SEVOTOR-756188 format. One line per field, with one value per atom (N, C-alpha, C, CB): x, y, z; residue in one letter; atom name; residue number from 1. Coordinates in Angstrom, 2 decimals. Glycine has a CB too. Layout:
X = [X / ...]
Y = [Y / ...]
Z = [Z / ...]
res = [A / ...]
atom = [CA / ...]
n = [NUM / ...]
***
This chain:
X = [90.98 / 90.99 / 89.82 / 91.46 / 88.89 / 88.15 / 88.11 / 87.51 / 87.72 / 88.42 / 89.67 / 88.12 / 90.20 / 92.08 / 92.13 / 92.96 / 91.26 / 91.79 / 92.45 / 90.23 / 93.41 / 94.13 / 93.40 / 95.73 / 92.78 / 92.26 / 93.31 / 91.41 / 94.89 / 96.08 / 95.71 / 98.09 / 96.36 / 96.14 / 94.94 / 96.24 / 94.20 / 92.76 / 92.76 / 91.13 / 94.34 / 94.24 / 94.93 / 95.49 / 95.20 / 96.17 / 97.30 / 95.83 / 97.94 / 98.25 / 99.64 / 97.50 / 98.92 / 99.94 / 100.09 / 99.32 / 98.77 / 99.28 / 100.22 / 98.04 / 100.45 / 102.08 / 103.68 / 101.71 / 102.77 / 104.02 / 104.42 / 104.04 / 103.62 / 104.67 / 104.96 / 104.04 / 103.82 / 104.96 / 105.96 / 104.61 / 106.40 / 108.24 / 108.64 / 108.99 / 108.51 / 109.45 / 109.60 / 109.00 / 108.26 / 108.92 / 109.50 / 108.20 / 110.19 / 111.40 / 113.27 / 110.97 / 113.03 / 114.74 / 114.24 / 115.61 / 115.73 / 115.84 / 115.45 / 116.48 / 115.63 / 115.02 / 115.14 / 115.38 / 114.18 / 114.16 / 114.51 / 112.09 / 115.72 / 115.19 / 114.24 / 115.72 / 113.50 / 111.81 / 112.06 / 111.10 / 112.93 / 112.47 / 112.52 / 113.87 / 113.21 / 112.54 / 110.96 / 113.83 / 110.99 / 109.61 / 108.71 / 109.06 / 108.99 / 108.30 / 107.63 / 109.86 / 109.22 / 109.31 / 107.90 / 111.81 / 108.77 / 107.87 / 106.34 / 108.36 / 106.30 / 104.47 / 103.89 / 104.42 / 105.33 / 104.76 / 103.12 / 104.18 / 104.24 / 103.69 / 104.28 / 103.10 / 103.53 / 104.15 / 105.08 / 102.70 / 106.19 / 106.22 / 105.57 / 107.26 / 104.85 / 103.46 / 102.58 / 102.58 / 101.84 / 101.25 / 101.91 / 100.69 / 103.53 / 104.12 / 103.86 / 105.60 / 105.04 / 104.68 / 104.29 / 104.31 / 102.71 / 101.34 / 101.14 / 100.64 / 100.83 / 100.72 / 101.92 / 100.72 / 102.89 / 104.23 / 103.77 / 106.50 / 103.15 / 103.04 / 101.99 / 102.64 / 100.97 / 99.98 / 100.58 / 97.88 / 101.62 / 102.25 / 103.19 / 102.39 / 103.68 / 104.46 / 103.77 / 105.60 / 102.59 / 102.01 / 101.27 / 101.72 / 101.62 / 100.17 / 101.54 / 98.40 / 103.08 / 104.07 / 104.84 / 102.94 / 104.49 / 104.44 / 105.54 / 102.95 / 106.50 / 107.40 / 107.70 / 107.13 / 109.23 / 110.75 / 110.85 / 112.69 / 111.24 / 111.57 / 112.92 / 110.73 / 114.32 / 115.62 / 116.15 / 116.84 / 116.48 / 116.71 / 117.96 / 115.79 / 119.06 / 120.61 / 121.15 / 121.15 / 122.03 / 122.75 / 123.37 / 123.52 / 124.28 / 125.40 / 125.75 / 125.23 / 126.78 / 127.32 / 126.25 / 127.84 / 126.99 / 126.04 / 124.73 / 126.37 / 124.41 / 122.63 / 122.13 / 121.55 / 120.60 / 119.88 / 119.37 / 118.60 / 118.90 / 117.90 / 117.26 / 119.41 / 116.12 / 115.10 / 115.59 / 114.40 / 115.00 / 115.06 / 114.03 / 116.47 / 113.46 / 111.88 / 111.88 / 111.00 / 111.63 / 111.80 / 110.82 / 113.45 / 110.31 / 109.22 / 109.77 / 108.05 / 108.38 / 109.16 / 108.54 / 109.28 / 108.79 / 108.83 / 107.46 / 109.85 / 106.86 / 105.33 / 104.39 / 104.88 / 105.22 / 104.25 / 104.47 / 104.82 / 105.90 / 105.86 / 104.87 / 106.82 / 104.09 / 103.60 / 101.87 / 104.08 / 102.09 / 100.89 / 100.40 / 100.61 / 101.21 / 101.09 / 100.51 / 103.07 / 101.99 / 101.90 / 99.99 / 103.07 / 99.82 / 97.81 / 96.83 / 96.82 / 97.40 / 96.26 / 95.93 / 96.58 / 97.77 / 97.79 / 97.22 / 99.50 / 97.08 / 96.54 / 94.86 / 97.11 / 94.69 / 93.04 / 92.74 / 92.21 / 93.57 / 92.89 / 92.94 / 93.40 / 93.68 / 94.16 / 92.61 / 95.53 / 92.31 / 91.78 / 89.43 / 92.38 / 90.14 / 88.37 / 88.83 / 88.48 / 89.13 / 89.60 / 89.18 / 91.17 / 89.66 / 89.19 / 88.33 / 89.55 / 87.93 / 86.24 / 85.32 / 85.83 / 85.60 / 84.76 / 85.12 / 84.97 / 85.74 / 86.13 / 85.63 / 87.07 / 85.45 / 84.69 / 83.23 / 84.87 / 82.91 / 81.80 / 81.39 / 81.99 / 82.28 / 81.80 / 81.31 / 83.17 / 82.64 / 82.51 / 81.92 / 83.32 / 81.41 / 79.79 / 78.61 / 79.54 / 78.60 / 77.04 / 77.08 / 77.07]
Y = [109.95 / 107.84 / 107.51 / 107.25 / 106.48 / 105.52 / 104.23 / 105.63 / 103.87 / 101.85 / 101.97 / 100.55 / 102.63 / 102.46 / 102.81 / 100.82 / 103.41 / 103.11 / 104.95 / 102.32 / 104.98 / 106.23 / 106.92 / 106.11 / 108.05 / 108.22 / 108.41 / 109.14 / 109.02 / 109.69 / 107.98 / 109.74 / 106.79 / 105.60 / 105.61 / 104.09 / 106.56 / 105.74 / 105.53 / 106.95 / 105.91 / 105.57 / 104.47 / 106.94 / 103.34 / 102.12 / 103.06 / 100.80 / 104.30 / 104.58 / 104.97 / 104.82 / 105.66 / 106.30 / 105.00 / 107.92 / 103.83 / 103.52 / 102.44 / 102.86 / 101.88 / 101.34 / 101.85 / 101.90 / 103.41 / 104.27 / 104.03 / 105.55 / 103.79 / 103.71 / 102.16 / 104.61 / 101.56 / 100.40 / 100.35 / 99.39 / 100.85 / 100.13 / 100.95 / 100.84 / 102.23 / 102.72 / 101.82 / 104.30 / 101.87 / 101.22 / 100.18 / 101.01 / 99.31 / 98.56 / 98.86 / 97.11 / 100.37 / 100.79 / 101.97 / 101.38 / 102.76 / 103.76 / 104.37 / 103.97 / 105.04 / 105.88 / 105.49 / 107.04 / 106.06 / 104.64 / 106.26 / 103.25 / 106.29 / 107.29 / 107.51 / 107.31 / 108.89 / 108.96 / 108.20 / 110.55 / 108.04 / 106.86 / 105.95 / 106.44 / 105.19 / 103.96 / 103.69 / 102.76 / 105.04 / 104.42 / 104.29 / 104.81 / 104.79 / 105.96 / 104.23 / 107.79 / 103.71 / 102.38 / 101.23 / 101.01 / 101.31 / 100.08 / 100.62 / 99.66 / 101.43 / 102.08 / 102.31 / 104.26 / 102.26 / 102.14 / 103.41 / 99.70 / 104.87 / 105.94 / 106.90 / 106.30 / 108.36 / 108.79 / 110.34 / 109.26 / 111.16 / 111.42 / 112.80 / 111.23 / 113.36 / 113.90 / 113.15 / 113.83 / 111.49 / 111.16 / 111.06 / 110.23 / 110.55 / 110.20 / 111.24 / 109.92 / 112.80 / 113.66 / 114.66 / 113.45 / 114.35 / 114.36 / 114.03 / 113.13 / 112.66 / 111.60 / 111.76 / 109.88 / 111.95 / 112.48 / 113.98 / 112.89 / 114.33 / 115.65 / 115.88 / 116.67 / 114.60 / 114.67 / 113.39 / 114.37 / 112.79 / 111.95 / 113.31 / 110.82 / 113.81 / 114.66 / 116.11 / 114.91 / 116.38 / 116.98 / 116.84 / 117.37 / 115.22 / 114.62 / 114.14 / 112.94 / 114.47 / 114.38 / 112.72 / 114.15 / 111.66 / 110.47 / 110.04 / 109.94 / 111.49 / 111.19 / 112.06 / 110.88 / 112.27 / 113.51 / 113.18 / 112.90 / 114.51 / 114.60 / 115.10 / 115.19 / 114.37 / 115.49 / 115.29 / 115.14 / 116.18 / 116.54 / 117.39 / 116.90 / 116.70 / 116.66 / 116.55 / 115.70 / 115.45 / 115.83 / 114.75 / 116.83 / 113.79 / 112.89 / 112.94 / 111.60 / 113.39 / 114.70 / 115.43 / 114.41 / 115.29 / 116.78 / 116.57 / 117.47 / 115.23 / 116.16 / 115.19 / 114.93 / 116.19 / 116.56 / 114.99 / 117.73 / 114.84 / 113.11 / 113.88 / 110.84 / 113.49 / 113.03 / 112.21 / 111.99 / 112.15 / 110.90 / 110.65 / 110.94 / 110.23 / 109.70 / 108.44 / 109.09 / 109.72 / 107.96 / 108.39 / 107.48 / 107.12 / 107.40 / 107.57 / 106.04 / 108.62 / 108.98 / 108.44 / 110.33 / 108.38 / 107.28 / 107.77 / 107.16 / 108.62 / 108.47 / 108.16 / 109.66 / 107.96 / 107.20 / 105.56 / 107.66 / 105.24 / 104.18 / 103.53 / 104.14 / 104.40 / 104.17 / 103.87 / 104.89 / 104.91 / 105.14 / 103.93 / 106.62 / 103.57 / 102.19 / 101.17 / 101.51 / 101.33 / 99.60 / 99.67 / 99.83 / 101.20 / 101.34 / 100.51 / 104.01 / 101.55 / 100.61 / 99.61 / 100.38 / 99.30 / 97.39 / 96.70 / 96.72 / 97.25 / 96.64 / 96.43 / 96.99 / 97.71 / 97.54 / 97.05 / 99.08 / 96.59 / 95.95 / 95.08 / 95.72 / 94.43 / 92.83 / 92.80 / 92.20 / 93.14 / 93.78 / 92.93 / 96.06 / 93.76 / 93.91 / 92.39 / 95.51 / 91.99 / 90.71 / 89.75 / 90.51 / 89.54 / 88.95 / 88.37 / 88.96 / 89.38 / 89.63 / 89.16 / 91.40 / 89.74 / 89.22 / 87.45 / 90.37 / 87.45 / 85.99 / 84.58 / 86.15 / 85.71 / 85.07 / 84.64 / 85.49 / 85.56 / 86.43 / 84.90 / 88.67 / 84.62 / 84.14 / 82.34 / 84.36 / 82.25 / 80.87 / 80.64 / 80.47 / 81.17 / 81.07 / 81.16 / 82.00 / 81.83 / 82.68 / 80.69 / 85.23]
Z = [93.60 / 94.25 / 94.22 / 96.08 / 93.95 / 94.34 / 94.46 / 93.96 / 95.30 / 95.40 / 95.38 / 93.96 / 96.05 / 95.86 / 94.61 / 96.05 / 93.30 / 91.97 / 91.54 / 90.77 / 90.64 / 90.63 / 89.54 / 90.39 / 89.32 / 88.39 / 87.20 / 88.67 / 87.79 / 87.30 / 85.65 / 88.97 / 86.67 / 85.39 / 84.79 / 85.83 / 84.99 / 84.25 / 82.38 / 84.66 / 82.67 / 80.19 / 80.59 / 78.36 / 79.88 / 79.79 / 79.47 / 78.59 / 78.77 / 78.58 / 79.37 / 78.20 / 80.41 / 81.36 / 82.42 / 82.15 / 82.36 / 83.61 / 82.32 / 85.16 / 81.59 / 80.26 / 80.16 / 78.58 / 80.76 / 80.80 / 81.71 / 80.70 / 83.54 / 84.77 / 85.28 / 86.12 / 84.58 / 84.44 / 83.77 / 84.08 / 83.30 / 82.10 / 83.30 / 79.70 / 83.70 / 84.50 / 86.11 / 84.62 / 85.97 / 87.33 / 87.46 / 88.21 / 85.95 / 86.45 / 86.01 / 85.94 / 86.09 / 85.91 / 86.96 / 83.94 / 87.62 / 87.64 / 87.01 / 87.72 / 85.29 / 84.55 / 83.35 / 84.69 / 81.98 / 80.57 / 79.90 / 79.86 / 79.06 / 77.85 / 77.04 / 77.11 / 77.18 / 76.40 / 75.36 / 75.78 / 74.31 / 72.54 / 73.62 / 70.67 / 74.47 / 74.22 / 75.31 / 74.53 / 76.15 / 76.39 / 75.73 / 77.12 / 74.41 / 73.68 / 72.42 / 72.79 / 72.62 / 71.06 / 71.89 / 70.87 / 73.56 / 74.19 / 74.15 / 75.94 / 74.56 / 74.68 / 72.91 / 75.72 / 72.04 / 70.45 / 70.96 / 69.80 / 71.18 / 70.78 / 70.35 / 71.45 / 70.11 / 69.03 / 70.34 / 67.40 / 69.54 / 70.55 / 71.49 / 70.49 / 70.78 / 71.16 / 72.38 / 69.82 / 71.53 / 72.72 / 73.67 / 72.72 / 73.45 / 74.85 / 75.66 / 74.90 / 75.31 / 75.71 / 76.92 / 75.29 / 76.02 / 76.20 / 77.98 / 75.08 / 77.91 / 79.29 / 80.23 / 78.85 / 78.95 / 80.62 / 81.22 / 79.95 / 80.66 / 81.44 / 82.74 / 80.37 / 81.94 / 83.54 / 84.35 / 83.29 / 85.11 / 85.24 / 85.65 / 84.13 / 85.29 / 86.02 / 86.60 / 85.11 / 86.40 / 87.05 / 87.93 / 86.65 / 88.23 / 89.66 / 90.22 / 89.29 / 89.83 / 91.11 / 90.22 / 93.25 / 89.69 / 89.88 / 88.71 / 89.86 / 87.96 / 86.65 / 86.85 / 85.28 / 86.55 / 86.86 / 85.20 / 88.29 / 84.78 / 83.75 / 83.81 / 83.10 / 82.84 / 83.27 / 82.02 / 84.69 / 81.03 / 80.14 / 79.86 / 79.93 / 78.75 / 79.01 / 78.00 / 79.78 / 77.40 / 76.44 / 76.10 / 76.68 / 75.10 / 75.06 / 73.89 / 75.46 / 73.84 / 72.86 / 72.79 / 71.27 / 71.53 / 71.09 / 70.98 / 69.65 / 71.41 / 70.22 / 72.09 / 67.25 / 71.86 / 73.00 / 73.54 / 72.59 / 74.87 / 75.07 / 76.71 / 75.40 / 76.30 / 76.97 / 78.69 / 75.81 / 79.59 / 80.53 / 81.84 / 81.12 / 81.96 / 82.39 / 83.46 / 80.90 / 84.47 / 85.65 / 86.36 / 86.90 / 87.29 / 87.93 / 89.89 / 87.44 / 90.07 / 91.81 / 92.28 / 92.66 / 93.79 / 94.76 / 94.72 / 96.21 / 95.21 / 95.18 / 93.93 / 95.64 / 92.54 / 91.38 / 91.64 / 89.54 / 92.20 / 92.62 / 93.59 / 92.94 / 94.72 / 95.23 / 94.61 / 95.99 / 93.81 / 93.81 / 92.82 / 93.43 / 91.82 / 90.76 / 92.13 / 89.83 / 92.70 / 93.83 / 93.98 / 96.32 / 94.22 / 95.26 / 93.94 / 95.52 / 92.80 / 91.42 / 91.39 / 90.17 / 91.03 / 91.09 / 92.37 / 91.06 / 93.43 / 94.08 / 94.23 / 94.89 / 94.50 / 94.23 / 92.76 / 94.43 / 91.17 / 89.99 / 90.90 / 88.47 / 91.64 / 91.84 / 92.13 / 93.24 / 93.47 / 94.47 / 94.15 / 94.07 / 93.09 / 91.59 / 91.29 / 89.38 / 90.54 / 89.71 / 90.52 / 89.38 / 91.83 / 92.47 / 93.52 / 92.40 / 93.59 / 94.01 / 92.85 / 94.27 / 91.75 / 90.74 / 90.19 / 89.49 / 90.53 / 90.75 / 91.48 / 91.22 / 93.05 / 93.65 / 93.58 / 94.37 / 92.80 / 92.90 / 91.54 / 92.48 / 90.60 / 89.43 / 89.97 / 88.10 / 90.58 / 91.53 / 92.37 / 92.07 / 92.81 / 93.78 / 93.39 / 94.67 / 92.18 / 91.83 / 90.76 / 90.42]
res = [X / X / X / X / X / X / X / X / X / X / X / X / X / X / X / X / X / X / X / X / X / X / X / X / X / X / X / X / X / X / X / X / X / X / X / X / X / X / X / X / X / X / X / X / X / X / X / X / X / X / X / X / X / X / X / X / X / X / X / X / X / X / X / X / X / X / X / X / X / X / X / X / X / X / X / X / X / X / X / X / X / X / X / X / X / X / X / X / X / X / X / X / X / X / X / X / X / X / X / X / X / X / X / X / X / X / X / X / X / X / X / X / X / X / X / X / X / X / X / X / X / X / X / X / X / X / X / X / X / X / X / X / X / X / X / X / X / X / X / X / X / X / X / X / X / X / X / X / X / X / X / X / X / X / X / X / X / X / X / X / X / X / X / X / X / X / X / X / X / X / X / X / X / X / X / X / X / X / X / X / X / X / X / X / X / X / X / X / X / X / X / X / X / X / X / X / X / X / X / X / X / X / X / X / X / X / X / X / X / X / X / X / X / X / X / X / X / X / X / X / X / X / X / X / X / X / X / X / X / X / X / X / X / X / X / X / X / X / X / X / X / X / X / X / X / X / X / X / X / X / X / X / X / X / X / X / X / X / X / X / X / X / X / X / X / X / X / X / X / X / X / X / X / X / X / X / X / X / X / X / X / X / X / X / X / X / X / X / X / X / X / X / X / X / X / X / X / X / X / X / X / X / X / X / X / X / X / X / X / X / X / X / X / X / X / X / X / X / X / X / X / X / X / X / X / X / X / X / X / X / X / X / X / X / X / X / X / X / X / X / X / X / X / X / X / X / X / X / X / X / X / X / X / X / X / X / X / X / X / X / X / X / X / X / X / X / X / X / X / X / X / X / X / X / X / X / X / X / X / X / X / X / X / X / X / X / X / X / X / X / X / X / X / X / X / X / X / X / X / X / X / X / X / X / X / X / X / X]
atom = [N / CA / C / CB / N / CA / C / CB / N / CA / C / CB / N / CA / C / CB / N / CA / C / CB / N / CA / C / CB / N / CA / C / CB / N / CA / C / CB / N / CA / C / CB / N / CA / C / CB / N / CA / C / CB / N / CA / C / CB / N / CA / C / CB / N / CA / C / CB / N / CA / C / CB / N / CA / C / CB / N / CA / C / CB / N / CA / C / CB / N / CA / C / CB / N / CA / C / CB / N / CA / C / CB / N / CA / C / CB / N / CA / C / CB / N / CA / C / CB / N / CA / C / CB / N / CA / C / CB / N / CA / C / CB / N / CA / C / CB / N / CA / C / CB / N / CA / C / CB / N / CA / C / CB / N / CA / C / CB / N / CA / C / CB / N / CA / C / CB / N / CA / C / CB / N / CA / C / CB / N / CA / C / CB / N / CA / C / CB / N / CA / C / CB / N / CA / C / CB / N / CA / C / CB / N / CA / C / CB / N / CA / C / CB / N / CA / C / CB / N / CA / C / CB / N / CA / C / CB / N / CA / C / CB / N / CA / C / CB / N / CA / C / CB / N / CA / C / CB / N / CA / C / CB / N / CA / C / CB / N / CA / C / CB / N / CA / C / CB / N / CA / C / CB / N / CA / C / CB / N / CA / C / CB / N / CA / C / CB / N / CA / C / CB / N / CA / C / CB / N / CA / C / CB / N / CA / C / CB / N / CA / C / CB / N / CA / C / CB / N / CA / C / CB / N / CA / C / CB / N / CA / C / CB / N / CA / C / CB / N / CA / C / CB / N / CA / C / CB / N / CA / C / CB / N / CA / C / CB / N / CA / C / CB / N / CA / C / CB / N / CA / C / CB / N / CA / C / CB / N / CA / C / CB / N / CA / C / CB / N / CA / C / CB / N / CA / C / CB / N / CA / C / CB / N / CA / C / CB / N / CA / C / CB / N / CA / C / CB / N / CA / C / CB / N / CA / C / CB / N / CA / C / CB / N / CA / C / CB / N / CA / C / CB / N / CA / C / CB / N / CA / C / CB / N / CA / C / CB / N / CA / C / CB / N / CA / C / CB / N / CA / C / CB / N / CA / C / CB / N / CA / C / CB / N / CA / C / CB / N / CA / C / CB / N / CA / C / CB / N / CA / C / CB / N / CA / C / CB]
n = [1 / 1 / 1 / 1 / 2 / 2 / 2 / 2 / 3 / 3 / 3 / 3 / 4 / 4 / 4 / 4 / 5 / 5 / 5 / 5 / 6 / 6 / 6 / 6 / 7 / 7 / 7 / 7 / 8 / 8 / 8 / 8 / 9 / 9 / 9 / 9 / 10 / 10 / 10 / 10 / 11 / 11 / 11 / 11 / 12 / 12 / 12 / 12 / 13 / 13 / 13 / 13 / 14 / 14 / 14 / 14 / 15 / 15 / 15 / 15 / 16 / 16 / 16 / 16 / 17 / 17 / 17 / 17 / 18 / 18 / 18 / 18 / 19 / 19 / 19 / 19 / 20 / 20 / 20 / 20 / 21 / 21 / 21 / 21 / 22 / 22 / 22 / 22 / 23 / 23 / 23 / 23 / 24 / 24 / 24 / 24 / 25 / 25 / 25 / 25 / 26 / 26 / 26 / 26 / 27 / 27 / 27 / 27 / 28 / 28 / 28 / 28 / 29 / 29 / 29 / 29 / 30 / 30 / 30 / 30 / 31 / 31 / 31 / 31 / 32 / 32 / 32 / 32 / 33 / 33 / 33 / 33 / 34 / 34 / 34 / 34 / 35 / 35 / 35 / 35 / 36 / 36 / 36 / 36 / 37 / 37 / 37 / 37 / 38 / 38 / 38 / 38 / 39 / 39 / 39 / 39 / 40 / 40 / 40 / 40 / 41 / 41 / 41 / 41 / 42 / 42 / 42 / 42 / 43 / 43 / 43 / 43 / 44 / 44 / 44 / 44 / 45 / 45 / 45 / 45 / 46 / 46 / 46 / 46 / 47 / 47 / 47 / 47 / 48 / 48 / 48 / 48 / 49 / 49 / 49 / 49 / 50 / 50 / 50 / 50 / 51 / 51 / 51 / 51 / 52 / 52 / 52 / 52 / 53 / 53 / 53 / 53 / 54 / 54 / 54 / 54 / 55 / 55 / 55 / 55 / 56 / 56 / 56 / 56 / 57 / 57 / 57 / 57 / 58 / 58 / 58 / 58 / 59 / 59 / 59 / 59 / 60 / 60 / 60 / 60 / 61 / 61 / 61 / 61 / 62 / 62 / 62 / 62 / 63 / 63 / 63 / 63 / 64 / 64 / 64 / 64 / 65 / 65 / 65 / 65 / 66 / 66 / 66 / 66 / 67 / 67 / 67 / 67 / 68 / 68 / 68 / 68 / 69 / 69 / 69 / 69 / 70 / 70 / 70 / 70 / 71 / 71 / 71 / 71 / 72 / 72 / 72 / 72 / 73 / 73 / 73 / 73 / 74 / 74 / 74 / 74 / 75 / 75 / 75 / 75 / 76 / 76 / 76 / 76 / 77 / 77 / 77 / 77 / 78 / 78 / 78 / 78 / 79 / 79 / 79 / 79 / 80 / 80 / 80 / 80 / 81 / 81 / 81 / 81 / 82 / 82 / 82 / 82 / 83 / 83 / 83 / 83 / 84 / 84 / 84 / 84 / 85 / 85 / 85 / 85 / 86 / 86 / 86 / 86 / 87 / 87 / 87 / 87 / 88 / 88 / 88 / 88 / 89 / 89 / 89 / 89 / 90 / 90 / 90 / 90 / 91 / 91 / 91 / 91 / 92 / 92 / 92 / 92 / 93 / 93 / 93 / 93 / 94 / 94 / 94 / 94 / 95 / 95 / 95 / 95 / 96 / 96 / 96 / 96 / 97 / 97 / 97 / 97 / 98 / 98 / 98 / 98 / 99 / 99 / 99 / 99 / 100 / 100 / 100 / 100 / 101 / 101 / 101 / 101 / 102 / 102 / 102 / 102]
***
């Protein structure tokens, strides 16, 4: 972490995935894929990074006979996302103050 920014969210894709998941208890893999406009492999790769950080959990199951995967943001992930967004807001506020005074 640097200045409150979390390196896990260094890519817009991971930030977008986490932001989407922050709005629900869990979401089906395909819903996240469609929202983020990602290929299954790209989503999987980014989810793995978030899972390794402890920010996302992956649950596999079936709906009828069809396999499904659900994703959820963990409490640690929610806290990390909130801290990262607060740090971004502070950066934006500081820049705006400097622009007005300069």
